[in-house]
C-alpha positions in Angstrom: 96.4 -31.0 -27.8 97.3 -34.3 -27.0 96.2 -37.7 -29.3 93.7 -38.8 -27.6 91.8 -35.5 -27.1 92.2 -34.7 -31.2 88.9 -33.5 -32.6 86.9 -35.2 -34.7 86.3 -34.6 -38.5 82.7 -35.0 -37.4 83.0 -32.4 -34.5 84.9 -29.5 -36.8 82.3 -30.6 -38.9 80.1 -29.6 -36.6 81.4 -26.5 -35.2 82.2 -25.0 -38.4 78.7 -25.4 -39.6 77.4 -23.5 -35.6 79.4 -20.5 -36.4 78.4 -20.8 -39.6 74.3 -20.4 -39.0 75.8 -18.2 -35.7 77.6 -15.7 -38.1 74.1 -16.1 -41.3 71.9 -15.6 -38.5 73.1 -12.4 -37.1 73.2 -11.1 -40.8 69.9 -12.6 -41.4 68.6 -10.3 -38.5 70.0 -7.0 -39.8 68.5 -7.8 -43.5 64.8 -8.4 -41.3 65.0 -7.4 -37.7 61.4 -9.6 -36.3 58.4 -6.0 -35.5 58.4 -4.6 -32.1 57.3 -6.3 -29.2 54.7 -4.1 -27.4 55.1 -4.2 -24.1 51.2 -3.6 -22.8 49.9 -5.9 -25.3 52.4 -8.6 -24.0 51.9 -7.8 -20.6 48.7 -7.9 -21.0 48.7 -11.2 -22.3 50.4 -12.5 -19.6 48.2 -11.3 -17.0 45.4 -12.2 -19.0 47.3 -15.5 -19.3 47.9 -15.8 -15.2 44.6 -14.1 -14.1 42.5 -17.5 -16.0 44.9 -19.6 -14.6 44.7 -18.5 -10.6 41.2 -17.1 -11.5 39.4 -19.4 -14.2 36.7 -18.0 -15.9 38.0 -14.9 -15.4 38.5 -14.2 -19.6 34.5 -15.7 -20.2 33.5 -13.7 -17.2 34.6 -10.2 -19.3 33.0 -10.9 -22.2 29.7 -11.8 -20.8 29.7 -9.2 -18.8 30.0 -7.0 -22.1 27.8 -8.5 -24.7 24.7 -8.3 -21.5 25.4 -4.5 -20.6 25.6 -3.4 -23.8 22.1 -4.6 -24.3 21.1 -2.9 -21.1 22.4 0.0 -23.1 19.7 -0.4 -25.6 17.0 -1.1 -23.0 15.4 -3.9 -24.8 16.2 -7.6 -25.3 16.0 -7.9 -21.2 15.6 -11.7 -21.6 18.6 -12.2 -23.7 20.6 -10.5 -21.1 19.4 -12.3 -18.0 20.6 -15.8 -19.7 24.3 -13.8 -20.1 23.8 -12.6 -16.6 23.1 -15.4 -15.3 25.6 -17.8 -16.5 28.0 -15.2 -15.4 26.8 -15.6 -12.1 28.0 -19.0 -12.7 31.1 -18.6 -14.2 32.3 -15.6 -10.8 30.1 -16.0 -7.9 32.5 -14.3 -6.2 32.3 -10.6 -8.4 29.8 -8.3 -7.4 29.1 -7.1 -11.5 26.9 -9.5 -13.3 25.1 -10.0 -9.6 24.4 -6.1 -9.8 23.3 -6.4 -13.7 21.0 -9.3 -13.4 19.3 -7.8 -10.8 19.0 -4.7 -13.2 18.0 -6.5 -16.3 15.2 -9.0 -13.9 13.7 -5.6 -12.5 13.3 -3.9 -16.0 11.9 -7.5 -16.6 9.2 -7.2 -13.4 11.1 -10.3 -11.6 11.0 -9.4 -8.3 12.0 -11.7 -6.4 14.5 -13.0 -8.3 15.9 -8.9 -8.8 15.8 -8.7 -4.8 17.8 -12.1 -4.8 20.6 -10.8 -7.4 20.7 -7.3 -5.6 21.2 -8.3 -2.2 23.3 -10.8 -3.3 25.7 -7.4 -4.9 25.6 -5.6 -2.0 26.8 -8.8 0.3 29.7 -8.4 -1.9 30.4 -4.5 -2.2 27.6 -2.7 -1.7 29.2 1.0 -3.0 28.7 -1.1 -6.6 27.1 1.1 -8.6 26.2 0.2 -12.6 28.5 2.8 -14.5 28.8 0.3 -17.5 25.3 1.7 -18.3 26.7 5.1 -19.0 27.1 5.6 -22.8 29.5 7.9 -24.2 26.3 9.0 -26.8 24.3 9.5 -24.3 24.8 13.0 -22.6 21.1 12.6 -21.5 20.5 13.1 -17.5 18.5 9.4 -18.2 21.9 8.1 -19.1 23.9 9.6 -16.0 20.9 8.9 -13.4 20.9 4.9 -14.7 25.1 4.5 -14.4 25.1 6.3 -10.9 22.1 4.3 -9.1 22.6 3.6 -5.9 22.6 -0.3 -5.1 20.2 0.0 -2.6 17.8 1.9 -4.4 16.9 -1.0 -7.2 17.2 -3.4 -4.5 14.7 -2.0 -2.2 12.2 -1.1 -5.3 12.7 -5.1 -5.5 12.2 -6.4 -1.5 9.1 -4.5 -2.0 7.2 -5.2 -4.7 7.7 -9.0 -4.3 6.3 -8.4 -0.4 9.5 -7.6 1.9 8.6 -4.1 3.5 10.4 -4.1 6.2 14.2 -5.2 5.1 12.8 -2.3 1.7 11.9 -0.1 4.1 15.7 -0.6 6.2 18.0 -0.8 3.1 15.8 3.2 2.1 16.4 4.4 4.7 20.6 3.6 4.4 20.1 5.5 1.7 18.6 8.2 2.7 21.1 8.5 6.5 23.9 8.5 3.7 22.8 11.4 1.6 22.7 10.3 -1.8 18.5 10.5 -1.2 17.4 11.0 -5.0 13.3 12.0 -6.1 13.1 8.6 -6.9 14.6 7.3 -3.3 11.7 9.5 -1.3 9.1 8.3 -3.8 9.8 5.0 -2.9 10.0 5.6 0.6 7.0 7.1 0.9 5.3 3.9 -1.0 6.7 1.4 1.9 5.8 3.6 4.7 2.5 3.8 3.8 2.3 0.2 2.9 3.6 -0.6 7.0 0.9 2.1 7.9 3.0 4.8 8.9 1.4 7.6 7.9 3.6 10.3 8.9 6.6 9.7 7.9 5.3 8.8 4.0 3.4 12.0 3.9 7.0 13.9 4.8 8.7 11.4 1.8 6.4 11.5 -0.6 5.8 16.0 0.2 10.1 15.5 -0.3 9.6 13.8 -3.0 7.0 16.2 -4.9 9.7 19.4 -4.3 12.9 16.9 -5.7 11.0 16.4 -9.0 7.9 18.8 -9.7 6.9 16.7 -12.6 6.6 13.5 -10.3 2.7 13.1 -10.6 3.0 9.5 -8.9 4.0 11.5 -5.6 1.5 13.9 -5.6 -1.1 11.2 -6.2 0.0 9.4 -3.5 0.7 12.1 -1.6 -3.4 12.9 -1.5 -4.5 9.8 -0.7 -1.5 9.8 2.2 -3.7 12.8 3.6 -7.0 11.0 2.9 -6.5 8.2 5.3 -4.9 10.2 7.6 -8.2 11.5 7.7 -6.9 15.5 6.7 -9.5 16.0 3.3 -8.8 19.4 3.0 -5.2 18.4 1.9 -5.8 15.2 1.1 -8.2 18.0 -2.0 -5.6 20.4 -2.4 -3.0 18.0 -2.8 -5.1 15.7 -5.7 -5.8 19.5 -7.3 -2.8 19.4 -8.0 -1.4 16.1 -9.2 -3.3 16.3 -12.5 -5.1 13.4 -14.4 -5.4 10.2 -12.2 -5.7 8.2 -15.2 -2.2 9.1 -16.9 -0.8 7.9 -13.3 -2.1 4.8 -13.5 -2.5 4.2 -17.2 1.3 4.5 -17.0 2.9 3.3 -14.1 5.5 1.4 -15.3 6.2 -1.0 -11.6 3.1 -2.1 -9.8 2.2 0.1 -6.4 3.1 -1.0 -3.4 1.0 -3.3 -2.8 -0.1 -3.8 -5.7 -3.9 -3.4 -5.1 -3.4 0.6 -3.9 -3.5 1.0 -7.6 -7.1 0.6 -7.1 -7.4 3.0 -4.4 -5.7 6.0 -6.3 -7.6 5.3 -9.5 -10.9 5.5 -7.1 -9.9 8.4 -5.2 -9.1 9.6 -8.2 -12.3 9.8 -9.2 -14.4 11.2 -7.0 -15.8 13.7 -8.7 -17.7 11.0 -11.4 -18.7 8.6 -7.1 -20.3 6.1 -8.8 -16.7 5.3 -10.7 -15.6 5.3 -7.6 -17.7 3.6 -6.1 -17.3 0.3 -8.1 -13.0 1.1 -7.6 -13.3 1.3 -4.0 -15.1 -1.8 -3.8 -12.5 -3.8 -6.5 -9.6 -2.8 -3.8 -11.3 -4.1 -1.2 -11.7 -7.2 -3.1 -8.0 -7.5 -3.8 -7.0 -6.0 -0.9 -4.8 -8.6 1.9 -7.5 -9.3 5.1 -4.3 -7.0 6.7 -4.1 -4.4 5.0 -4.9 -0.9 7.6 -6.4 1.0 4.7 -9.9 -1.4 4.4 -11.5 0.4 7.1 -10.8 3.5 5.6 -12.2 1.8 1.5 -14.7 0.9 3.5 -15.8 4.4 4.9 -15.7 5.8 1.1 -17.5 3.1 -0.3 -20.5 3.7 2.8 -20.5 7.4 1.8 -21.2 6.0 -1.5 -23.3 3.6 -0.9 -25.7 6.4 -0.1 -25.8 8.8 -3.6 -28.6 9.9 -4.8 -27.3 8.2 -8.8 -30.6 10.1 -9.5 -28.9 12.9 -8.9 -25.7 11.5 -11.4 -28.0 11.5 -14.7 -27.1 13.2 -17.2 -30.0 15.0 -19.8 -28.8 15.8 -23.4 -31.5 17.8 -25.3 -34.5 19.7 -24.1 -36.9 18.4 -21.5 -36.8 19.9 -17.5 -34.6 17.9 -15.2 -36.6 17.6 -12.4 -39.1 15.5 -13.6 -36.8 13.2 -15.2 -34.9 12.0 -12.1 -38.2 12.1 -10.5 -39.2 8.5 -12.7 -35.1 7.5 -12.7 -36.2 7.9 -8.9 -39.0 5.3 -8.8 -36.9 3.0 -10.6 -33.1 2.5 -9.8 -34.7 0.0 -7.4 -34.8 -1.8 -10.2 -32.3 -0.9 -12.0 -29.9 -1.9 -9.2 -30.6 -5.1 -8.6 -30.0 -6.1 -12.3 -26.3 -5.6 -10.6 -26.4 -7.6 -8.0 -24.3 -10.4 -9.2 -21.7 -8.1 -10.2 -20.3 -5.5 -8.2 -17.5 -5.0 -9.7 -19.3 -3.9 -13.2 -20.7 0.2 -14.2 -23.6 -0.5 -16.4 -25.2 3.1 -18.3 -28.2 2.8 -19.1 -28.9 5.4 -22.0 -32.7 6.4 -23.4 -33.4 8.2 -26.7 -36.6 9.8 -27.0 -38.4 11.9 -30.0 -40.6 14.8 -29.4 -44.1 15.0 -31.7 -43.7 16.4 -35.4 -45.1 19.2 -35.5 -45.0 21.9 -38.5 -42.2 24.5 -37.8 -43.3 28.4 -39.2 -41.6 29.4 -41.8 -38.4 31.5 -40.7 -39.0 35.3 -40.9 -37.7 37.4 -43.8 -33.9 39.1 -43.1 -34.7 42.1 -44.3 -30.9 44.7 -44.3 -31.5 49.0 -44.3 -30.0 50.5 -46.8 -26.7 51.8 -45.0 -27.1 50.1 -41.7 -23.9 47.9 -40.6 -25.3 43.9 -40.8 -27.1 42.4 -38.1 -24.6 41.0 -35.4 -26.0 37.1 -35.7 -27.9 36.2 -32.4 -26.9 35.3 -29.1 -28.9 32.2 -29.1 -30.3 29.9 -31.2 -34.5 28.8 -30.1 -33.8 25.2 -28.8 -37.0 23.6 -29.9 -34.1 24.0 -33.8 -31.2 23.4 -32.3 -32.1 20.6 -30.8 -35.0 19.1 -33.0 -32.9 15.6 -34.4 -30.8 14.0 -32.1 -27.0 13.6 -33.0 -26.3 10.8 -35.3 -25.2 8.3 -32.7 -28.1 8.6 -30.8 -31.1 7.0 -32.7 -34.1 6.4 -30.4 -34.2 3.7 -28.1 -32.4 2.7 -25.1 -29.1 0.9 -24.7 -27.3 -0.3 -21.7 -23.7 -0.3 -21.8 -20.7 -2.5 -19.5 -17.7 -0.1 -18.4 -15.6 -3.2 -16.6 -12.5 -1.4 -15.1 -10.7 -5.1 -15.1 -10.2 -7.8 -17.4 -12.4 -11.3 -15.7 -15.7 -10.6 -15.2 -18.0 -13.3 -15.7 -19.1 -12.7 -19.2 -22.7 -14.3 -18.9 -23.0 -12.4 -15.6 -22.5 -9.5 -16.9 -24.4 -10.3 -20.1 -27.5 -10.5 -18.0 -26.7 -7.6 -16.5 -26.8 -5.7 -19.5 -30.4 -7.4 -20.8 -32.2 -6.8 -17.1 -31.4 -2.9 -17.6 -32.6 -2.7 -20.2 -35.8 -4.5 -19.5 -35.9 -1.9 -16.4 -35.2 1.1 -18.6 -38.3 0.2 -21.4 -40.6 0.5 -18.8 -39.3 3.4 -17.7 -41.7 6.5 -17.7 -40.1 9.4 -18.4 -41.5 12.7 -19.5 -41.6 12.9 -23.3 -39.4 16.1 -24.8 -41.8 18.7 -26.9 -42.4 18.2 -29.9 -39.9 19.3 -32.8 -37.2 18.5 -30.3 -35.4 15.3 -28.9 -34.0 14.0 -25.0 -31.2 11.6 -24.6 -31.4 10.5 -20.5 -27.7 9.0 -19.6 -27.9 7.1 -16.3 -25.3 5.3 -14.4 -26.4 2.4 -12.4 -24.6 0.4 -10.3 -25.1 -2.8 -7.5 -26.9 -2.2 -4.0 -24.6 -2.5 -1.4 
């Protein structure tokens, strides 16, 4: 080696130190080996890193979806779920999941326009999307499976129809049926929109299918009865209604509005046909709420005209003693004045109750009971004499005149209602009813509704 390239002392020291360090590191690594590398975790971290680089917000989007769907599975706290999903749609507006679950949350909140728009956006991005994250491994119920596999068109159509867009709701449901994925709920919703559009024949077919798909679908049965009624098929309507159960169970427990919402009153009115005074007030309420373009106003008006002609005296309820015919005669004479009291509140039904007690007379002492030796015990009398049964009215029916109002929907003017009650009671006090026999009572209940 030439003198010009002779190593300096400094370079020799550095070389020695590097060699020593390498040897020491090798020895150290044998004594304390590095922890094993998790190839999958490392790949996932790299994937998340590049996903965040390529598509900013991906990690935050997934966190929001997980939190929101956890809440939805609990079937409560839908407001918080909506907040999270609105943020998720802002982070990644190009993905269908957040839009779809936003539709689910706002449907639960009955925000029909928002859920229609959210479902529509999800459908635009991926028409095959399903809310699969709602499936819970710990819940094997049919409700859980149905929620996780609910077709997008069904939720979308439900929101569209309740926000007033009947045509697009019908289109979405017809696509679902044509694809062969219709369920009892799909047929029910299709029957609703067909009837709202005035397509009665198709409504009957769809609602009958909904009834067949799920035997316990009481709403489908009542809507089918109403469809028959509107088609002027009274025999079929009566048969369907007889098979539908108590209409109050449907109208009281309905989880979402009818289509249109005013049909709630039509269904309730038709279901009250055995109590015509109730039906009359309810059909009037329907006419006050149905739109001017409703195809069913004319049919409801026919019911009102028929019920207006009802002789309300025949609807009197008589409890206790006395003859019915003279009571009806007296009530019939007073009815024009009673009905005039309700002119300002045609949506109210008033019951006038009049309780009278007959003159008091001493009753003969009861005959002593003689039991002959060895004779079998005498059976109890099959009929207790009415003068003994009806000696006093039930405790709640004190003698006098009292009127009570039934209001089917809040919002009736209190002053007008109270004035109607006072007027009915005043007419009732002047009503000349036959007095019940001695030692008996009679309570007369008279339904009063406004004249047309």
